[in-house]
Structures are given as C-alpha cells and as structure tokens.
MARLOBA-297809 format. One record per residue (C-alpha): x, y, z; residue number from 1. Coordinates in nm, 3 decimals. Example, Ala and Ser with C-alpha at 12.3 -4.5 7.8 and 13.67 -1.06 7.14 Angstrom:
# residues 2
      c1      c2      c3 num
   1.230  -0.450   0.780   1
   1.367  -0.106   0.714   2
***
This chain:
# residues 655
      c1      c2      c3 num
  -0.074  -2.077   1.203   1
  -0.435  -2.090   1.266   2
  -0.693  -1.926   1.045   3
  -0.855  -1.743   1.306   4
  -0.512  -1.551   1.382   5
  -0.649  -1.395   1.053   6
  -0.978  -1.355   1.070   7
  -1.036  -1.165   1.435   8
  -1.383  -1.198   1.563   9
  -1.412  -0.835   1.649  10
  -1.425  -0.753   1.251  11
  -1.661  -1.016   1.190  12
  -1.976  -0.914   1.045  13
  -2.280  -1.177   1.106  14
  -2.597  -0.970   0.975  15
  -2.453  -0.793   0.662  16
  -2.656  -0.505   0.573  17
  -2.560  -0.470   0.203  18
  -2.839  -0.554  -0.016  19
  -2.588  -0.541  -0.349  20
  -2.234  -0.612  -0.428  21
  -2.107  -0.253  -0.455  22
  -2.289  -0.228  -0.070  23
  -2.135  -0.576  -0.006  24
  -1.784  -0.425  -0.083  25
  -1.784  -0.107   0.095  26
  -1.952  -0.278   0.395  27
  -1.671  -0.529   0.458  28
  -1.401  -0.247   0.344  29
  -1.533  -0.025   0.643  30
  -1.487  -0.317   0.887  31
  -1.097  -0.334   0.747  32
  -1.076   0.068   0.768  33
  -1.188   0.091   1.128  34
  -0.967  -0.195   1.287  35
  -0.669  -0.039   1.125  36
  -0.609  -0.328   0.914  37
  -0.568  -0.125   0.620  38
  -0.383   0.216   0.548  39
  -0.556   0.326   0.231  40
  -0.926   0.198   0.161  41
  -0.941   0.390  -0.154  42
  -0.649   0.190  -0.303  43
  -0.730  -0.126  -0.161  44
  -1.108  -0.073  -0.333  45
  -0.963   0.004  -0.650  46
  -0.768  -0.321  -0.604  47
  -1.074  -0.534  -0.500  48
  -1.264  -0.412  -0.784  49
  -0.953  -0.463  -1.035  50
  -0.979  -0.842  -0.906  51
  -1.342  -0.852  -0.974  52
  -1.277  -0.700  -1.350  53
  -1.100  -1.012  -1.413  54
  -1.326  -1.265  -1.295  55
  -1.638  -1.232  -1.026  56
  -1.472  -1.353  -0.687  57
  -1.846  -1.502  -0.645  58
  -1.750  -1.852  -0.643  59
  -2.098  -2.029  -0.623  60
  -2.219  -2.218  -0.379  61
  -2.313  -1.912  -0.139  62
  -1.999  -1.764  -0.110  63
  -1.793  -1.477  -0.200  64
  -1.430  -1.411  -0.201  65
  -1.321  -1.081  -0.284  66
  -0.937  -1.025  -0.217  67
  -0.652  -0.829  -0.271  68
  -0.276  -0.778  -0.234  69
  -0.149  -0.432  -0.234  70
   0.091  -0.205  -0.015  71
  -0.264  -0.050   0.124  72
  -0.280  -0.357   0.372  73
  -0.096  -0.304   0.711  74
  -0.147  -0.712   0.811  75
  -0.300  -0.991   0.684  76
  -0.670  -1.030   0.763  77
  -0.963  -1.173   0.656  78
  -1.336  -1.040   0.683  79
  -1.587  -1.242   0.756  80
  -1.939  -1.159   0.711  81
  -2.293  -1.318   0.677  82
  -2.608  -1.225   0.511  83
  -2.914  -1.402   0.593  84
  -3.072  -1.252   0.288  85
  -2.813  -1.335   0.067  86
  -2.717  -1.073  -0.256  87
  -2.641  -1.101  -0.606  88
  -2.256  -1.073  -0.581  89
  -2.271  -1.181  -0.977  90
  -2.192  -1.555  -0.876  91
  -2.070  -1.811  -1.132  92
  -2.354  -2.032  -1.037  93
  -2.613  -1.678  -1.050  94
  -2.689  -1.768  -0.669  95
  -2.731  -1.534  -0.445  96
  -2.388  -1.517  -0.163  97
  -2.466  -1.529   0.143  98
  -2.108  -1.615   0.319  99
  -1.828  -1.324   0.256 100
  -1.438  -1.344   0.318 101
  -1.282  -1.051   0.214 102
  -0.891  -1.124   0.204 103
  -0.639  -0.853   0.267 104
  -0.297  -0.945   0.194 105
  -0.007  -0.705   0.178 106
   0.241  -0.681  -0.093 107
   0.505  -0.875   0.142 108
   0.292  -1.101   0.296 109
   0.495  -1.393   0.452 110
   0.472  -1.778   0.359 111
   0.347  -1.826   0.705 112
   0.045  -1.606   0.644 113
   0.006  -1.711   0.235 114
  -0.008  -2.092   0.397 115
  -0.306  -2.011   0.625 116
  -0.526  -1.835   0.333 117
  -0.457  -2.097   0.115 118
  -0.523  -2.324   0.372 119
  -0.919  -2.131   0.455 120
  -0.951  -2.131   0.046 121
  -0.928  -2.535   0.036 122
  -1.178  -2.543   0.347 123
  -1.457  -2.354   0.111 124
  -1.477  -2.627  -0.128 125
  -1.633  -2.862   0.147 126
  -1.987  -2.845   0.167 127
  -2.084  -3.021   0.464 128
  -1.828  -2.759   0.622 129
  -2.035  -2.460   0.440 130
  -2.342  -2.601   0.559 131
  -2.234  -2.590   0.897 132
  -2.109  -2.245   0.877 133
  -2.422  -2.137   0.730 134
  -2.592  -2.160   1.068 135
  -2.346  -1.973   1.304 136
  -2.512  -1.712   1.480 137
  -2.179  -1.544   1.683 138
  -1.814  -1.466   1.591 139
  -1.716  -1.701   1.840 140
  -1.897  -2.032   1.683 141
  -1.733  -1.897   1.355 142
  -1.373  -1.940   1.490 143
  -1.458  -2.242   1.707 144
  -1.560  -2.430   1.357 145
  -1.267  -2.303   1.161 146
  -1.022  -2.431   1.481 147
  -1.178  -2.759   1.498 148
  -1.188  -2.802   1.108 149
  -0.812  -2.695   1.076 150
  -0.723  -2.893   1.323 151
  -0.884  -3.228   1.176 152
  -0.734  -3.131   0.832 153
  -0.386  -3.129   1.038 154
  -0.468  -3.441   1.191 155
  -0.544  -3.606   0.854 156
  -0.278  -3.442   0.686 157
  -0.030  -3.631   0.910 158
  -0.209  -3.930   0.870 159
  -0.110  -3.951   0.510 160
   0.257  -3.811   0.565 161
   0.283  -4.129   0.732 162
   0.131  -4.345   0.500 163
   0.347  -4.191   0.242 164
   0.638  -4.279   0.447 165
   0.563  -4.642   0.527 166
   0.524  -4.680   0.155 167
   0.810  -4.552   0.015 168
   1.004  -4.758   0.282 169
   0.829  -5.077   0.185 170
   0.871  -4.969  -0.201 171
   1.072  -5.164  -0.438 172
   1.286  -5.108  -0.716 173
   1.033  -5.166  -0.978 174
   0.926  -4.855  -1.192 175
   0.526  -4.952  -1.107 176
   0.625  -4.922  -0.716 177
   0.860  -4.601  -0.776 178
   0.582  -4.472  -0.935 179
   0.317  -4.500  -0.697 180
   0.492  -4.316  -0.391 181
   0.687  -4.056  -0.626 182
   0.389  -3.804  -0.432 183
   0.607  -3.508  -0.394 184
   0.425  -3.443  -0.050 185
   0.102  -3.646  -0.133 186
  -0.011  -3.462  -0.408 187
  -0.126  -3.741  -0.633 188
  -0.442  -3.810  -0.511 189
  -0.709  -4.109  -0.628 190
  -0.693  -4.460  -0.728 191
  -0.381  -4.625  -0.624 192
  -0.448  -4.876  -0.874 193
  -0.608  -4.696  -1.141 194
  -0.398  -4.659  -1.472 195
  -0.597  -4.321  -1.516 196
  -0.348  -4.014  -1.444 197
  -0.408  -3.628  -1.504 198
  -0.192  -3.350  -1.442 199
  -0.340  -2.983  -1.373 200
  -0.199  -2.640  -1.301 201
  -0.416  -2.416  -1.101 202
  -0.362  -2.033  -1.100 203
  -0.576  -1.719  -1.034 204
  -0.385  -1.349  -1.097 205
  -0.332  -1.279  -0.702 206
  -0.265  -1.629  -0.611 207
  -0.461  -1.601  -0.279 208
  -0.744  -1.784  -0.305 209
  -0.884  -1.944  -0.599 210
  -0.581  -2.105  -0.708 211
  -0.591  -2.322  -0.406 212
  -0.981  -2.391  -0.420 213
  -0.937  -2.513  -0.755 214
  -0.642  -2.741  -0.689 215
  -0.850  -2.887  -0.357 216
  -1.186  -2.941  -0.569 217
  -1.006  -3.112  -0.871 218
  -0.788  -3.351  -0.618 219
  -1.110  -3.392  -0.449 220
  -1.350  -3.477  -0.769 221
  -1.065  -3.697  -0.871 222
  -1.035  -3.915  -0.528 223
  -1.455  -3.951  -0.611 224
  -1.386  -4.102  -0.944 225
  -1.073  -4.346  -0.876 226
  -0.827  -4.127  -1.104 227
  -0.519  -4.036  -1.033 228
  -0.420  -3.648  -1.019 229
  -0.115  -3.440  -0.964 230
  -0.172  -3.048  -0.946 231
   0.078  -2.787  -0.947 232
   0.010  -2.418  -0.825 233
   0.102  -2.112  -0.939 234
  -0.012  -1.877  -0.630 235
   0.171  -1.590  -0.427 236
   0.421  -1.819  -0.320 237
   0.514  -1.905  -0.679 238
   0.474  -2.241  -0.826 239
   0.442  -2.542  -0.549 240
   0.449  -2.889  -0.632 241
   0.593  -2.857  -1.002 242
   0.480  -3.146  -1.246 243
   0.804  -3.353  -1.337 244
   0.886  -3.438  -1.686 245
   0.777  -3.811  -1.600 246
   0.448  -3.729  -1.444 247
   0.383  -3.462  -1.754 248
   0.462  -3.753  -2.012 249
   0.221  -4.015  -1.804 250
  -0.075  -3.831  -1.790 251
  -0.359  -3.890  -2.052 252
  -0.452  -3.545  -2.027 253
  -0.314  -3.162  -1.894 254
  -0.566  -2.963  -1.702 255
  -0.470  -2.550  -1.722 256
  -0.727  -2.413  -1.471 257
  -0.561  -2.050  -1.500 258
  -0.668  -1.685  -1.516 259
  -0.285  -1.593  -1.605 260
   0.006  -1.699  -1.785 261
   0.167  -2.007  -1.691 262
   0.477  -2.203  -1.876 263
   0.371  -2.401  -2.125 264
   0.594  -2.545  -2.321 265
   0.661  -2.853  -2.127 266
   0.294  -2.979  -2.243 267
   0.409  -2.998  -2.623 268
   0.213  -3.299  -2.785 269
  -0.053  -3.313  -2.493 270
  -0.425  -3.256  -2.502 271
  -0.449  -2.961  -2.292 272
  -0.819  -2.809  -2.156 273
  -0.725  -2.462  -2.081 274
  -0.990  -2.315  -1.869 275
  -1.068  -2.007  -1.632 276
  -0.960  -2.095  -1.252 277
  -1.332  -2.068  -1.170 278
  -1.391  -2.375  -1.395 279
  -1.144  -2.572  -1.176 280
  -1.353  -2.515  -0.883 281
  -1.680  -2.574  -1.025 282
  -1.659  -2.781  -1.314 283
  -1.384  -3.002  -1.180 284
  -1.582  -3.359  -1.307 285
  -1.615  -3.227  -1.648 286
  -1.293  -3.121  -1.672 287
  -1.125  -3.408  -1.562 288
  -1.311  -3.652  -1.732 289
  -1.248  -3.472  -2.066 290
  -0.856  -3.494  -1.985 291
  -0.927  -3.858  -1.932 292
  -1.062  -3.938  -2.254 293
  -0.791  -3.707  -2.426 294
  -1.122  -3.484  -2.503 295
  -0.860  -3.158  -2.573 296
  -0.643  -2.991  -2.835 297
  -0.322  -3.107  -2.880 298
  -0.078  -2.819  -2.761 299
   0.159  -2.758  -3.010 300
   0.443  -2.548  -2.880 301
   0.652  -2.276  -3.087 302
   0.876  -2.171  -2.914 303
   0.879  -1.926  -2.609 304
   0.532  -1.906  -2.432 305
   0.344  -2.012  -2.732 306
  -0.016  -2.099  -2.681 307
  -0.201  -2.383  -2.844 308
  -0.424  -2.234  -3.143 309
  -0.756  -2.234  -3.096 310
  -0.750  -2.329  -2.767 311
  -0.856  -2.031  -2.499 312
  -0.843  -1.720  -2.749 313
  -1.110  -1.907  -2.989 314
  -1.380  -1.883  -2.731 315
  -1.343  -1.458  -2.735 316
  -1.559  -1.242  -2.939 317
  -1.374  -1.078  -3.271 318
  -1.380  -0.741  -3.072 319
  -1.269  -0.869  -2.768 320
  -0.992  -1.052  -2.908 321
  -0.872  -0.732  -3.111 322
  -0.920  -0.556  -2.781 323
  -0.706  -0.768  -2.583 324
  -0.425  -0.716  -2.856 325
  -0.446  -0.366  -2.856 326
  -0.414  -0.395  -2.468 327
  -0.122  -0.579  -2.472 328
   0.088  -0.344  -2.713 329
  -0.072  -0.013  -2.541 330
   0.024  -0.145  -2.169 331
   0.393  -0.207  -2.293 332
   0.420   0.133  -2.463 333
   0.344   0.283  -2.169 334
   0.629   0.311  -1.991 335
   0.836   0.475  -2.249 336
   0.529   0.723  -2.308 337
   0.543   0.823  -1.950 338
   0.918   0.806  -1.887 339
   1.015   0.972  -2.198 340
   0.705   1.218  -2.199 341
   0.783   1.365  -1.868 342
   1.158   1.385  -1.937 343
   1.099   1.577  -2.265 344
   0.827   1.786  -2.076 345
   1.153   1.854  -1.835 346
   1.384   1.936  -2.122 347
   1.084   2.222  -2.284 348
   1.094   2.371  -1.945 349
   1.485   2.359  -1.931 350
   1.511   2.530  -2.274 351
   1.284   2.789  -2.148 352
   1.492   2.919  -1.876 353
   1.798   2.796  -2.004 354
   1.768   2.816  -2.393 355
   1.831   2.518  -2.653 356
   2.212   2.541  -2.606 357
   2.162   2.423  -2.276 358
   2.370   2.074  -2.246 359
   2.082   1.924  -1.992 360
   1.837   2.024  -2.278 361
   1.993   1.811  -2.561 362
   2.056   1.567  -2.290 363
   1.676   1.525  -2.203 364
   1.592   1.539  -2.550 365
   1.833   1.249  -2.677 366
   1.690   1.042  -2.356 367
   1.357   1.121  -2.396 368
   1.270   1.207  -2.751 369
   1.519   1.045  -2.959 370
   1.532   0.736  -2.700 371
   1.260   0.658  -2.547 372
   0.979   0.828  -2.774 373
   1.129   0.672  -3.099 374
   1.078   0.324  -2.943 375
   0.681   0.424  -2.889 376
   0.552   0.285  -3.223 377
   0.791  -0.030  -3.260 378
   0.691  -0.098  -2.914 379
   0.302  -0.101  -2.965 380
   0.346  -0.295  -3.298 381
   0.575  -0.600  -3.155 382
   0.351  -0.633  -2.816 383
   0.024  -0.655  -3.054 384
   0.196  -0.904  -3.287 385
   0.319  -1.101  -2.965 386
  -0.016  -1.108  -2.835 387
  -0.139  -1.237  -3.142 388
   0.147  -1.488  -3.270 389
   0.347  -1.507  -2.968 390
   0.718  -1.461  -2.881 391
   0.779  -1.565  -3.293 392
   0.595  -1.245  -3.433 393
   0.745  -1.002  -3.188 394
   1.055  -0.893  -3.413 395
   0.846  -0.888  -3.746 396
   0.616  -0.668  -3.573 397
   0.898  -0.428  -3.406 398
   1.061  -0.372  -3.766 399
   0.727  -0.326  -3.899 400
   0.679  -0.089  -3.635 401
   1.031   0.122  -3.680 402
   0.942   0.100  -4.072 403
   0.617   0.310  -3.959 404
   0.835   0.561  -3.785 405
   1.079   0.593  -4.051 406
   0.829   0.655  -4.346 407
   0.600   0.876  -4.186 408
   0.312   0.625  -4.170 409
   0.319   0.676  -3.785 410
   0.090   0.544  -3.577 411
  -0.144   0.426  -3.804 412
   0.105   0.214  -3.972 413
   0.272   0.068  -3.680 414
  -0.105  -0.038  -3.568 415
  -0.174  -0.225  -3.928 416
   0.186  -0.349  -3.891 417
   0.158  -0.518  -3.567 418
  -0.133  -0.697  -3.635 419
  -0.045  -0.818  -3.982 420
   0.291  -0.939  -3.786 421
   0.095  -1.171  -3.539 422
  -0.130  -1.330  -3.855 423
   0.121  -1.397  -4.082 424
   0.290  -1.587  -3.806 425
  -0.035  -1.802  -3.725 426
  -0.040  -1.850  -4.113 427
   0.332  -1.933  -4.146 428
   0.252  -2.186  -3.823 429
  -0.009  -2.336  -4.028 430
   0.140  -2.349  -4.369 431
   0.464  -2.522  -4.237 432
   0.280  -2.793  -4.022 433
   0.303  -3.032  -4.270 434
   0.682  -3.018  -4.249 435
   0.901  -3.330  -4.127 436
   0.893  -3.323  -3.733 437
   1.284  -3.329  -3.738 438
   1.301  -2.934  -3.845 439
   1.017  -2.860  -3.610 440
   1.323  -2.688  -3.373 441
   1.397  -2.456  -3.696 442
   1.105  -2.319  -3.711 443
   1.106  -2.071  -3.421 444
   1.477  -1.991  -3.456 445
   1.488  -1.980  -3.862 446
   1.151  -2.007  -4.061 447
   0.931  -1.760  -3.861 448
   1.178  -1.497  -3.803 449
   1.300  -1.473  -4.185 450
   1.006  -1.566  -4.354 451
   0.793  -1.360  -4.123 452
   1.022  -1.011  -4.172 453
   1.022  -1.060  -4.511 454
   0.662  -1.100  -4.564 455
   0.580  -0.811  -4.318 456
   0.848  -0.627  -4.447 457
   0.746  -0.615  -4.783 458
   0.367  -0.564  -4.763 459
   0.488  -0.267  -4.525 460
   0.749  -0.114  -4.775 461
   0.468  -0.154  -5.060 462
   0.129  -0.151  -4.909 463
   0.146   0.002  -4.569 464
   0.380   0.252  -4.518 465
   0.316   0.456  -4.881 466
  -0.059   0.436  -4.777 467
  -0.051   0.519  -4.414 468
   0.206   0.773  -4.431 469
  -0.035   0.939  -4.722 470
  -0.293   0.904  -4.458 471
  -0.109   0.993  -4.180 472
   0.014   1.307  -4.351 473
  -0.359   1.403  -4.462 474
  -0.458   1.345  -4.084 475
  -0.242   1.584  -3.944 476
  -0.296   1.872  -4.229 477
  -0.639   1.818  -4.163 478
  -0.607   1.879  -3.809 479
  -0.407   2.167  -3.771 480
  -0.638   2.310  -4.069 481
  -0.965   2.258  -3.840 482
  -1.158   2.562  -3.804 483
  -1.245   2.676  -3.425 484
  -1.582   2.521  -3.450 485
  -1.469   2.174  -3.555 486
  -1.181   2.172  -3.285 487
  -1.412   2.236  -3.031 488
  -1.585   1.912  -3.132 489
  -1.319   1.707  -3.143 490
  -1.201   1.833  -2.793 491
  -1.549   1.758  -2.637 492
  -1.541   1.402  -2.804 493
  -1.204   1.341  -2.698 494
  -1.218   1.462  -2.359 495
  -1.552   1.309  -2.278 496
  -1.437   0.986  -2.418 497
  -1.121   1.004  -2.117 498
  -1.464   0.983  -1.868 499
  -1.607   0.676  -1.984 500
  -1.462   0.410  -1.870 501
  -1.182   0.596  -1.691 502
  -0.870   0.358  -1.815 503
  -1.110   0.117  -2.007 504
  -1.110   0.113  -2.420 505
  -1.263   0.427  -2.484 506
  -1.025   0.612  -2.245 507
  -0.735   0.390  -2.430 508
  -0.836   0.511  -2.754 509
  -0.875   0.876  -2.692 510
  -0.532   0.893  -2.538 511
  -0.385   0.692  -2.795 512
  -0.491   0.904  -3.076 513
  -0.369   1.191  -2.918 514
  -0.026   0.990  -2.885 515
  -0.072   0.907  -3.254 516
  -0.121   1.281  -3.358 517
   0.199   1.415  -3.114 518
   0.450   1.132  -3.226 519
   0.337   1.191  -3.611 520
   0.368   1.578  -3.580 521
   0.736   1.575  -3.435 522
   0.671   1.593  -3.088 523
   0.526   1.971  -3.130 524
   0.166   1.965  -3.194 525
   0.027   1.907  -2.844 526
  -0.327   2.038  -2.891 527
  -0.483   1.702  -2.846 528
  -0.297   1.606  -2.539 529
  -0.417   1.920  -2.392 530
  -0.798   1.777  -2.453 531
  -0.725   1.426  -2.299 532
  -0.481   1.544  -2.023 533
  -0.821   1.780  -1.880 534
  -1.018   1.548  -2.001 535
  -0.821   1.247  -1.763 536
  -0.783   1.488  -1.518 537
  -1.168   1.617  -1.426 538
  -1.302   1.289  -1.288 539
  -1.081   1.238  -1.003 540
  -1.110   1.618  -0.925 541
  -1.456   1.644  -0.940 542
  -1.488   1.357  -0.670 543
  -1.289   1.527  -0.427 544
  -1.480   1.812  -0.497 545
  -1.806   1.669  -0.439 546
  -1.666   1.500  -0.136 547
  -1.556   1.817  -0.010 548
  -1.877   2.042  -0.027 549
  -2.154   1.777  -0.039 550
  -2.033   1.583   0.264 551
  -2.394   1.486   0.358 552
  -2.418   1.296   0.037 553
  -2.131   1.049   0.127 554
  -2.048   0.829   0.371 555
  -1.737   0.921   0.603 556
  -1.525   0.634   0.423 557
  -1.637   0.794   0.088 558
  -1.549   1.155   0.235 559
  -1.170   1.043   0.355 560
  -1.131   0.840  -0.020 561
  -1.243   1.159  -0.174 562
  -0.948   1.363  -0.054 563
  -0.679   1.127  -0.223 564
  -0.852   1.219  -0.577 565
  -0.705   1.571  -0.573 566
  -0.339   1.426  -0.550 567
  -0.480   1.152  -0.841 568
  -0.645   1.431  -1.059 569
  -0.368   1.658  -1.037 570
  -0.154   1.377  -1.148 571
  -0.362   1.308  -1.462 572
  -0.478   0.971  -1.296 573
  -0.805   0.902  -1.405 574
  -0.864   0.556  -1.207 575
  -0.891   0.715  -0.907 576
  -1.272   0.808  -0.971 577
  -1.348   0.410  -1.053 578
  -1.403   0.303  -0.690 579
  -1.708   0.575  -0.685 580
  -1.809   0.542  -1.042 581
  -1.854   0.108  -0.930 582
  -2.062   0.212  -0.655 583
  -2.281   0.477  -0.877 584
  -2.267   0.455  -1.216 585
  -2.514   0.634  -1.364 586
  -2.476   0.928  -1.179 587
  -2.105   0.945  -1.142 588
  -2.008   0.844  -1.477 589
  -2.299   1.070  -1.632 590
  -2.165   1.376  -1.437 591
  -1.790   1.293  -1.522 592
  -1.855   1.281  -1.880 593
  -2.027   1.617  -1.917 594
  -1.732   1.782  -1.712 595
  -1.430   1.616  -1.915 596
  -1.632   1.667  -2.211 597
  -1.655   2.069  -2.137 598
  -1.286   2.048  -2.020 599
  -1.160   1.931  -2.391 600
  -1.358   2.157  -2.546 601
  -1.266   2.479  -2.354 602
  -0.838   2.372  -2.466 603
  -0.962   2.375  -2.822 604
  -1.152   2.716  -2.808 605
  -0.834   2.862  -2.660 606
  -0.580   2.688  -2.852 607
  -0.398   2.571  -2.571 608
  -0.102   2.321  -2.656 609
   0.052   2.074  -2.444 610
   0.379   1.954  -2.562 611
   0.374   1.615  -2.329 612
   0.195   1.330  -2.269 613
   0.178   1.292  -1.932 614
   0.244   1.455  -1.591 615
  -0.098   1.652  -1.532 616
  -0.062   1.994  -1.349 617
   0.376   1.936  -1.387 618
   0.305   1.958  -1.713 619
   0.073   2.280  -1.716 620
   0.372   2.494  -1.709 621
   0.474   2.392  -2.032 622
   0.162   2.466  -2.189 623
   0.150   2.771  -2.452 624
  -0.160   2.906  -2.246 625
  -0.077   2.746  -1.883 626
  -0.323   2.923  -1.669 627
  -0.647   2.869  -1.928 628
  -0.518   2.555  -1.907 629
  -0.570   2.488  -1.539 630
  -0.865   2.680  -1.592 631
  -1.065   2.481  -1.827 632
  -0.961   2.176  -1.595 633
  -1.096   2.354  -1.298 634
  -1.455   2.441  -1.472 635
  -1.473   2.114  -1.623 636
  -1.405   1.952  -1.289 637
  -1.641   2.179  -1.096 638
  -1.917   2.109  -1.363 639
  -1.864   1.760  -1.277 640
  -1.864   1.805  -0.917 641
  -2.173   2.031  -0.905 642
  -2.400   1.773  -1.098 643
  -2.269   1.488  -0.895 644
  -2.314   1.667  -0.582 645
  -2.693   1.816  -0.630 646
  -2.769   1.464  -0.808 647
  -2.634   1.197  -0.561 648
  -2.894   1.106  -0.282 649
  -2.783   1.091   0.070 650
  -2.638   0.746   0.177 651
  -2.949   0.635   0.303 652
  -3.121   0.693   0.064 653
  -2.938   0.532  -0.245 654
  -3.082   0.190  -0.360 655
***
C-alpha cells in the first residue's frame, strides 16, 4: 500500500494559517472532519491532546506528528500541512515546526494500514527527504515525492533481502557465520565485521509513529558508527522483530527507548538505558555509544515486571513520583468506584420504590456495597505499592489496605499502607542484595512476600491503624458537625478543584477526598460527593451552553463539538471540556472554576446528600433534594457559560 493512499491531496494544507499549536491542531482536525474521515471531532481532539500530554509530538527538525488511534476515526488518514513561517509546537529541539503530519487511525486499523504509517514515520528521519519536502509547493509535488521515496525504499529492501538470502545460502556451520546471517528480516544493521553489538526496544503509547521513527534513527546511526544493532518494535501490531535470548546475551548493552511498559525481565544482568522514545529519535548516537561502552545501570529483575533501581524514576521529582504512584492506585480503583457505585445507586432507588426487604435491593447492595466497594481501599493501596516496588509490593499493599478498612483507618490508612508497602519492598531489595545468587529465585516468591507482609502488617497494626482510625473518626465527626458557613466554604473549594485541571491532580484530589469520606461514613454521607459531582458536571455543561447561546464566539467545529458536552456534562464526565480549555485556557478555566465552585457551595448551603459516587444526572434521583441538586448544577453551569460567552473573543480576534 502506498503512503499516498492515506495522504489524500484534497486534504493537504499547503499554507497553514495557524500561529499557535492549538490553532494548528484545530486547522488539521477541521480538514479531517470536512473530508469525512472522522465521525467525532471532539473525541478525536481529546485523544490528540491526551497523546500530547504524554510527550510532545513535535519531534524536532521542523516536524510535528500529532496522532491518535480512536473509534472517532472512520478510515486511516494522514493530513499533511506546511507552514511557511513555522510555529511553536513545543518541539523537542525547541525549534519551530513547519511540516505537519496529523495521523488518524481507527481502533481496528488493519495491519496493511499500520505498516504504511510505519513506513511514513521511517521516511521522516531522512534529512535529505525532509529538505526536499520543504521545497514542495503543491499537493501533487508532495504526492510525487512520497511515491518516489517509497519506491526507492522498496527497491533497497528487495536488494537487502536478496543479499541476505545469498549469505544464508553460503553460510557455513560455524557459530560466527550463523550469527552474521541470523538477521530476522534484516533488522541487524551496521558493520558485519564489528564485534560491537547492542539491542534496542522502541515503543510509544499509540505505537503508530514514534516507535518506528526511533527504530529507523537507531539503525541508521548504528550503521554510520559501524556498530551492529538489533531493534524490536512494540507498535500497534504488537511486538515485531522480537529479540532472541542469544541476541540479548551477546549484546554489550540494551537501549529501551519507550514511553510505555515493555517486557523487562529478559534483560536481567545487562546494562540497560531506559529513555523516552523521543531520545531514540534525536539522541540515537548518544544512546548507542553508551550502550556499547556499558555506560548504563545494571538491570536487576525481581520477578514480574520489575524495573531497574535508579533508572527512569530517578529522573522524576519527588512530587512527580508521588503523583504517579497515587494515580496508579486511583486509576485501578476507579472501575470499582464506578461499577460498584452505579449498582449501589440503583439499589437505593429500588429501596425507595420497593423497600429494604426487596431481594433485588439486597442483591445490588451485596454486589455493589459489600462486594466492589469493599475492595476500594485495598486496590488503591495495592497498586500504589506496586507502582513503587513493582509486583512483590502488590500483596502487602493490598493486605495493608484491607487492614485499614477493617480497623476504621479508612482511606488515609490505606494511602499510608500503600506507600509503606512499596518502600518496604525497595528496602528489602537493598537489604537482601548481598545474599548468595543461588537463592535469588526465592526472593520474589518467598522472602519479599513473607518479610514484606510481616513488616507492613506490624506497622499498620500498631501504628497506622490506631492513628489513622482516630484521625478518620475525628474527620468524619468534624465534617458532620461543621456549621453551614464552613460547609459552604468546603463545598466551594471541592467544587472549584474539580474544574482546575479537569481530570488532573486537583480534580482527582477533590474526588478522592469525597470518596474517602463516603466510604468511611458507611456509604451514607454523600454531602461531599454532591459537591464534587456538581463541580465536575458544570464545566462541560458550561461549554455546551456557551457554544449554543454565543455562537458568534466559536468556530463551526467548536459549536458542533459543544453539543456533545451536554451529554458528557450530564454524565459527570468533566474531561469533555478539556479540548476547549487547552485551546483557550485563561478564559475557559477561569470561568469554569467560578461556576464549579458556586455549584459545589450551593450543594452544601442546601444540605444536599447524593449517596452514590458517580452517575451525574442518573444519580440525582437518589439525592435527598434531587431538584435542588439539579438546580445547583444548572446555576453553576449558567454562571460559567455566561462568563465564558461574554469574555471570549470572536474567532478572528483570538490571539
């Protein structure tokens, strides 16, 4: 399949008008939408920004490759655009981007399409090709250039395959000759006579572009340096050109250029460099040189997916590391919150209609409350621990979380147990490092579980559970005894926090606090759930209202996107407002924070209780004052919508 089958001339933008990253993304998405290649521009934009949040797709060298793989895409497409002046796309080399390739891949993209996108990515590490592309003036010239380069690459590949086949036919039975021809589709490149050999793995979250650009950059640089390299790619099709045990054993060093987890236990005892996938593209020479010289930490596997001590996490700030660990726990806890919470909410509805003796009520209470909800804190603690100390820390973390539940230490005790278990396992690794290698295999299956559980359980039993149990009891009592004024202030704070980053740390902190009080009070005190739910529903509803009643302030695409925010807002999905906040953060965030704070404060002024942790309008019927809850959400949404609509500039005036 040709690249130009995906890169349609009619969609190309040869004179991009955008002057900012946000405007460039909007202009490219508009071209996709107009061509009918996507069915949900709001969702697609959200997924584009989600990928940008992981790392900039401005890869440097004047190129940006924003991309997403989502059900919002009808058929695989690449939108090419060229900016004459260039613009700041937050590129890795801090240089303006002039060439743009927006890749849209559907969730079920076929292997042929994925291989074609990989071929496109590989071409973009060729500086001569980029120079030629910069000089094109028409879509026809762009298509002709890609067709010629792809044909040239195919011809070179055919010659390489023939050469490899000839070598294989002439190979002797010696190990040296065998190693030289065991090329696995020609992915060992470099100097055949060189004894320097390294292996690498490349991977990015979507596995469409950066994975293959890093692969090609590493292979080309290795060939220039006269070094043999073998590269495994973890792309959308899964792992390709998988490294063999023999290759890993022979390698002087290992390069992991990845922005997602890869299988690591096979590299035990090898010098391993763990870097972002972008370093594989832009710092390939540095990585190869360090790998050849063994200038990397020795990776020690402790079972499961353990990672090297002091590798990638050591580059994080303390705050970033704590946030990452906490989010790992929360992300694994949320399915239990949503699944159990919705069933619990339905059970309350059944109770109101049929009474507490109804068998359906008892069933839903058992599944949602005694089942899913009973796991909230153990899951939170276990996966916080696992983020810190990997798989050996999971069990002691979960047990510590369960002890917190049983002792009334609750959410706070579970948090403490999770962090404790993670660092206890790290400490055990260091303490047991000097033991004979003969018992290394016993560490993950015997020593870490037994000692980790004993230490975490003892500290939790004698210190954490009594202290946090008392603190938790005081907190619930204090919140219950708050005067109206203080409740309103806390409601204002929690509601406003839900809109500060719409799914980020502030949002999660407010939501997790409300969940903690909710579970600690026996699933009966939903006052703070009302505040955070109202605060989280307001931003997308405000966006929807603003785009409906202030149409001249928004582009046609934004108006269409705004309609979907009615559904998202009513469903308590705050993230629907993210694309608008990213495009105009000052106006959108400020207006949304004000409205969300008002909504949260009103729920406390009117003493509203929502006994369900999720559901939005679907949980409103369970509130003790359902109409007042909906009124609080409506008032907050209208306030935010009015502020945004009056403050926002018309599209032609936005700078």
